[in-house]
RODO-2510 file (C-alpha; in nm, 4 decimals, decimal comma):
residues 262
     n   res          X          Y          Z
     1     m     1,5287     8,8690    -2,2332
     2     l     1,5102     9,1619    -2,4770
     3     t     1,7752     9,2477    -2,7335
     4     l     1,7818     9,5287    -2,9883
     5     s     2,0470     9,4860    -3,2580
     6     n     2,1395     9,7784    -3,4864
     7     v     1,7807     9,9041    -3,4928
     8     e     1,6897    10,1909    -3,7225
     9     v     1,3474    10,3563    -3,7145
    10     k     1,1956    10,5916    -3,9689
    11     y     0,8701    10,7846    -3,9637
    12     a     0,6793    10,8201    -4,2908
    13     g     0,9645    10,6384    -4,4602
    14     v     1,1933    10,9430    -4,4542
    15     i     1,2514    11,0776    -4,1003
    16     l     1,5331    10,8758    -3,9433
    17     v     1,5012    10,8782    -3,5627
    18     l     1,6925    10,5746    -3,4374
    19     r     2,0305    10,5324    -3,6033
    20     g     2,1363    10,1755    -3,5376
    21     i     2,0926    10,1333    -3,1617
    22     s     2,1808     9,8123    -2,9821
    23     l     2,0921     9,7332    -2,6217
    24     h     2,0068     9,4403    -2,3969
    25     v     1,7558     9,4147    -2,1121
    26     p     1,8286     9,1147    -1,8861
    27     e     1,5396     8,9306    -1,7257
    28     g     1,4384     9,0470    -1,3797
    29     r     1,6336     9,3733    -1,3900
    30     i     1,5408     9,7410    -1,3936
    31     v     1,7030     9,9128    -1,6906
    32     s     1,6895    10,2871    -1,7618
    33     l     1,7059    10,4591    -2,0979
    34     l     1,8249    10,8163    -2,0470
    35     g     1,8588    11,1165    -2,2758
    36     g     1,7247    11,4593    -2,3544
    37     n     1,4218    11,5552    -2,5603
    38     g     1,4417    11,4137    -2,9113
    39     a     1,7068    11,1533    -2,8252
    40     g     1,4815    10,8671    -2,9382
    41     k     1,3808    10,7196    -2,6019
    42     t     1,0043    10,7032    -2,6592
    43     t     1,0558    10,5842    -3,0163
    44     t     1,2633    10,2966    -2,8780
    45     l     0,9794    10,1895    -2,6479
    46     k     0,7252    10,2112    -2,9300
    47     a     0,9503    10,0037    -3,1543
    48     i     0,9525     9,7340    -2,8855
    49     s     0,5764     9,7449    -2,8128
    50     g     0,4739     9,7690    -3,1789
    51     l     0,3032    10,1057    -3,1379
    52     l     0,5159    10,2637    -3,4115
    53     s     0,2662    10,1336    -3,6642
    54     t     0,0005    10,3675    -3,5232
    55     e     0,2183    10,6707    -3,6031
    56     l     0,3498    10,5937    -3,9540
    57     g     0,6709    10,4618    -3,8012
    58     a     0,8550    10,1390    -3,8754
    59     v     1,1714     9,9482    -3,7909
    60     t     1,3608     9,9760    -4,1203
    61     a     1,6811     9,7935    -4,0222
    62     g     1,8048     9,5674    -3,7444
    63     t     1,6106     9,3283    -3,5233
    64     i     1,4258     9,3235    -3,1905
    65     e     1,4223     8,9862    -3,0146
    66     y     1,2261     8,8902    -2,7054
    67     c     1,3067     8,5598    -2,5332
    68     g     1,4853     8,4497    -2,8493
    69     d     1,2036     8,5308    -3,0926
    70     r     1,1942     8,8236    -3,3328
    71     i     0,9072     9,0643    -3,2576
    72     d     0,9718     9,3754    -3,4692
    73     r     0,7236     9,2617    -3,7343
    74     l     0,4435     9,1733    -3,4929
    75     n     0,1369     9,3895    -3,4260
    76     p     0,0877     9,5586    -3,0850
    77     e    -0,1798     9,3149    -2,9657
    78     r     0,0377     9,0136    -3,0358
    79     i     0,3316     9,1739    -2,8577
    80     a     0,1105     9,2541    -2,5563
    81     k    -0,0009     8,8909    -2,5407
    82     l     0,3644     8,7889    -2,5215
    83     g     0,3853     8,9858    -2,1961
    84     i     0,5253     9,3230    -2,3081
    85     i     0,3108     9,6092    -2,1779
    86     q     0,3835     9,9801    -2,2260
    87     v     0,2734    10,2566    -1,9894
    88     m     0,2791    10,5609    -2,2144
    89     e     0,3901    10,9090    -2,1198
    90     g     0,1370    11,1814    -2,0493
    91     r    -0,0885    10,9696    -1,8236
    92     r    -0,3279    10,8648    -2,0983
    93     a    -0,6173    10,7485    -1,8846
    94     l    -0,9714    10,6992    -2,0097
    95     k    -1,0797    10,9945    -1,8015
    96     h    -1,4547    10,9452    -1,8273
    97     l    -1,4255    10,5987    -1,6693
    98     t    -1,3772    10,5197    -1,3036
    99     v    -1,0498    10,3973    -1,1602
   100     e    -1,1735    10,0385    -1,1415
   101     e    -1,3112    10,0477    -1,4962
   102     n    -0,9710    10,1651    -1,6191
   103     l    -0,8002     9,8861    -1,4287
   104     r    -1,0344     9,6202    -1,5651
   105     l    -0,9491     9,7257    -1,9196
   106     g    -0,5882     9,6338    -1,8517
   107     g    -0,6841     9,2688    -1,8170
   108     y    -0,8647     9,2343    -2,1484
   109     i    -0,5873     9,0175    -2,2968
   110     r    -0,6020     8,7763    -2,0011
   111     p    -0,8288     8,4707    -1,9877
   112     a    -1,1655     8,5277    -1,8213
   113     g    -1,1680     8,4850    -1,4464
   114     g    -0,9351     8,6053    -1,1769
   115     v    -1,0211     8,9741    -1,2256
   116     k    -1,1116     9,0301    -0,8611
   117     r    -0,7884     8,8692    -0,7483
   118     d    -0,5919     9,0877    -0,9891
   119     l    -0,7722     9,4003    -0,8702
   120     d    -0,6947     9,3169    -0,5090
   121     r    -0,3298     9,2674    -0,6057
   122     v    -0,3182     9,6148    -0,7629
   123     y    -0,4918     9,7700    -0,4628
   124     d    -0,2404     9,6052    -0,2293
   125     y     0,0405     9,7817    -0,4156
   126     f    -0,1538    10,1074    -0,4478
   127     p    -0,3756    10,1442    -0,1360
   128     r    -0,4696    10,4959    -0,2444
   129     l    -0,6473    10,3525    -0,5504
   130     r    -0,8632    10,1256    -0,3344
   131     s    -1,0252    10,4237    -0,1668
   132     r    -1,0655    10,5975    -0,5046
   133     r    -1,1807    10,2968    -0,7063
   134     h    -1,5257    10,4432    -0,7829
   135     a    -1,3939    10,7934    -0,8600
   136     v    -1,3961    10,9202    -1,2187
   137     s    -1,0299    10,9000    -1,3220
   138     g    -1,0280    11,2454    -1,4807
   139     y    -1,0604    11,3948    -1,1321
   140     l    -0,7584    11,2151    -0,9876
   141     s    -0,4336    11,3917    -0,9099
   142     g    -0,1425    11,3390    -1,1472
   143     g     0,0224    11,0965    -0,9064
   144     e    -0,2971    10,8952    -0,8625
   145     q    -0,3424    10,8754    -1,2389
   146     q     0,0132    10,7473    -1,2813
   147     m    -0,0475    10,4842    -1,0139
   148     m    -0,3669    10,3816    -1,1899
   149     l    -0,1897    10,3415    -1,5246
   150     i     0,0851    10,1273    -1,3736
   151     g    -0,1882     9,9265    -1,2011
   152     r    -0,3716     9,8884    -1,5328
   153     a    -0,0529     9,7478    -1,6855
   154     m    -0,0193     9,5091    -1,3912
   155     m    -0,3634     9,3656    -1,4705
   156     a    -0,2107     9,2112    -1,7848
   157     h     0,0549     9,0271    -1,5785
   158     p     0,3450     9,1711    -1,7794
   159     k     0,6783     8,9965    -1,8009
   160     l     0,8343     9,3175    -1,9347
   161     m     0,6895     9,6570    -1,8443
   162     l     0,7887     9,9630    -2,0474
   163     l     0,7522    10,2816    -1,8414
   164     d     0,7701    10,6099    -2,0316
   165     e     0,8474    10,9173    -1,8175
   166     p     0,6478    10,8091    -1,5084
   167     s     0,7856    11,1010    -1,3059
   168     m     0,6782    11,3716    -1,5517
   169     g     0,5105    11,6641    -1,3744
   170     l     0,4977    11,4941    -1,0351
   171     a     0,6187    11,6169    -0,6973
   172     p     0,9413    11,4555    -0,5680
   173     l     0,7629    11,2753    -0,2825
   174     v     0,5125    11,1216    -0,5248
   175     v     0,7944    11,0154    -0,7580
   176     k     0,9699    10,8506    -0,4633
   177     e     0,6509    10,6615    -0,3736
   178     i     0,5905    10,5418    -0,7294
   179     y     0,9520    10,4376    -0,7802
   180     g     0,9390    10,2454    -0,4530
   181     i     0,6435    10,0477    -0,5855
   182     v     0,8217     9,9887    -0,9180
   183     r     1,1127     9,8450    -0,7208
   184     q     0,8694     9,6147    -0,5388
   185     l     0,7220     9,4969    -0,8685
   186     a     1,0651     9,3966    -0,9922
   187     a     1,1554     9,2212    -0,6680
   188     q     0,8247     9,0561    -0,5757
   189     e     0,6523     9,0011    -0,9100
   190     k     0,9769     8,9325    -1,1022
   191     t     0,8686     9,1915    -1,3605
   192     t     1,1466     9,3203    -1,5835
   193     i     1,1329     9,6997    -1,6179
   194     l     1,2588     9,9194    -1,9027
   195     l     1,2300    10,2771    -1,7814
   196     v     1,2556    10,5876    -1,9993
   197     e     1,3386    10,9013    -1,8021
   198     q     1,4782    11,2524    -1,8231
   199     n     1,5030    11,2565    -1,4423
   200     a     1,8465    11,0932    -1,4483
   201     r     1,9070    11,1180    -1,0739
   202     a     1,5894    10,9280    -0,9838
   203     a     1,6288    10,6754    -1,2650
   204     l     1,9909    10,5896    -1,1834
   205     g     1,8978    10,5488    -0,8183
   206     l     1,6311    10,2956    -0,9136
   207     s     1,8014    10,1017    -1,1924
   208     d     2,0487     9,8181    -1,2166
   209     l     2,1687     9,9152    -1,5659
   210     a     2,1354    10,2241    -1,7829
   211     w     2,1799    10,3272    -2,1448
   212     v     2,2215    10,6856    -2,2654
   213     l     2,0803    10,7967    -2,6007
   214     e     2,1839    11,1047    -2,7957
   215     n     2,0438    11,1847    -3,1405
   216     g     1,9168    10,8316    -3,1934
   217     r     2,2422    10,6593    -3,0939
   218     v     2,3631    10,4832    -2,7785
   219     v     2,6562    10,6830    -2,6435
   220     l     2,7088    10,5290    -2,2977
   221     d     2,5935    10,2216    -2,1104
   222     g     2,6802    10,0239    -1,8018
   223     p     2,5805     9,9644    -1,4385
   224     a     2,3681    10,2496    -1,3076
   225     a     2,6057    10,3163    -1,0177
   226     a     2,9003    10,3512    -1,2569
   227     l     2,7102    10,5915    -1,4812
   228     a     2,6015    10,7981    -1,1806
   229     a     2,9716    10,8459    -1,1017
   230     n     3,0669    10,9226    -1,4639
   231     e     3,1961    11,2794    -1,4995
   232     d     2,9957    11,3494    -1,8159
   233     i     2,6713    11,2157    -1,6709
   234     r     2,7210    11,4093    -1,3480
   235     e     2,7933    11,7348    -1,5253
   236     f     2,5413    11,7251    -1,8072
   237     y     2,2502    11,5219    -1,6647
   238     l     2,2866    11,5805    -1,2904
   239     g     2,4147    11,9396    -1,3064
   240     l     2,7152    11,8683    -1,0840
   241     g     3,0755    11,9712    -1,1324
   242     k     3,3860    11,7670    -1,0581
   243     l     3,3681    11,8401    -0,6868
   244     g     2,9939    11,7886    -0,6626
   245     e     2,9015    12,1561    -0,6729
   246     k     2,5808    12,2493    -0,8513
   247     k     2,6156    12,4159    -1,1899
   248     s     2,3950    12,6800    -1,3428
   249     y     2,1680    12,6095    -1,6396
   250     r     2,3800    12,8434    -1,8533
   251     t     2,6977    12,6467    -1,7756
   252     v     2,5382    12,3070    -1,8354
   253     k     2,3829    12,4244    -2,1624
   254     t     2,7254    12,5345    -2,2851
   255     y     2,8741    12,2003    -2,1815
   256     k     2,6419    12,0217    -2,4230
   257     r     2,8682    12,1347    -2,7061
   258     r     3,1772    11,9668    -2,5657
   259     k     3,0620    11,6293    -2,4307
   260     r     3,3392    11,3814    -2,4908
   261     w     3,1161    11,1213    -2,6541
   262     l     3,0070    11,3509    -2,9391
***
């Protein structure tokens, strides 16, 4: 469905962030993109959705193809109309609007009609939003805001949904609830998901495939279950030693200097 081939991204024409990454997202699967701060995960999503152009960024080498067509030169609106919708990190809601007003905005690229049916569909997935639909979104909890933003993306009927750090700042039980709904979207709506996360444990438990970025390069990829069992992933990203014992932050930080893929 989506293929990135040797993609390089620069900001302001001089700051090289992605250094020739290649990855593939098969249709109907949940794929995770893992890595620490500054690895290039969010930049990858923005390269796909076209939002780089809003931040003086550009794909300077390589290609991004979606369903066989090149999209790395298209504007964000055109890419959204193709069915690629990004849910950005930081829960960027229009906080002065109500929940339902935020949701309705998500359907602006769809033909007129069917809004009520789409709203009901979102509310079926997120019952909590139904009871809060007239509440001003700025007063929602972090979890409710994240649900609303995923629901707003659903209003556009995405074929490929890009989720950027949906678990950021949320309690584990809320993350579990949201990830359960994401799994339902993939299974019931046949929505392909590309998930960016630092929470490697949760992401690998949700995903079919995963790719690991370090310093703008892909360093590992494969089935999520295989990566979860990989010694390097377990020690550096999950904080577990060879026998499954937890490791201290000091030990894991030191290990960063001797990862075998660097």
